[in-house]
C-alpha positions, -999 to +999 in steps of 0.1 A: +107-515-490+118-541-513+097-538-536+105-501-542+139-514-549+127-540-576+108-513-591+138-489-598+158-521-612+131-524-639+134-487-646+175-492-653+169-510-687+194-509-710+176-493-743+198-513-768+177-547-752+146-526-754+124-534-789+126-507-813+089-493-809+090-493-771+123-477-772+111-448-798+079-444-775+105-440-745+127-415-762+096-396-773+082-394-741+115-380-727+122-354-753+084-342-745+094-340-705+129-323-715+108-298-735+079-294-712+109-286-681+124-262-708+098-241-710+087-238-677+123-230-664+118-200-692+084-189-682+095-189-643+128-169-650+109-147-669+080-140-639+110-139-616+121-107-636+090-089-632+079-066-603+042-067-610+025-095-624-015-087-635-040-110-648-073-099-660-066-068-639-061-084-606-028-081-593-013-118-586+026-108-574+038-076-562+075-071-549+081-095-523+043-109-522+039-146-527+018-157-559-020-154-554-046-177-578-018-187-605-014-224-614+001-237-645-022-265-662-001-288-675-025-299-703-009-271-729 
């Protein structure tokens, strides 16, 4: 339990005290993460608005059924 608290404290650093190069890397990673989340949210919103989803001739979603055989690859 104590190790978990120390790990959280290490993540809560003041950005002004971090070297410039490391700060830029952290901010770049955060920007990419936020962009990815926005893209995923838009995709899921558009998918939820559809009644039927067909990929390669196979229906993977129809009405109230759950998605079948569908996954999102994070390496896009």
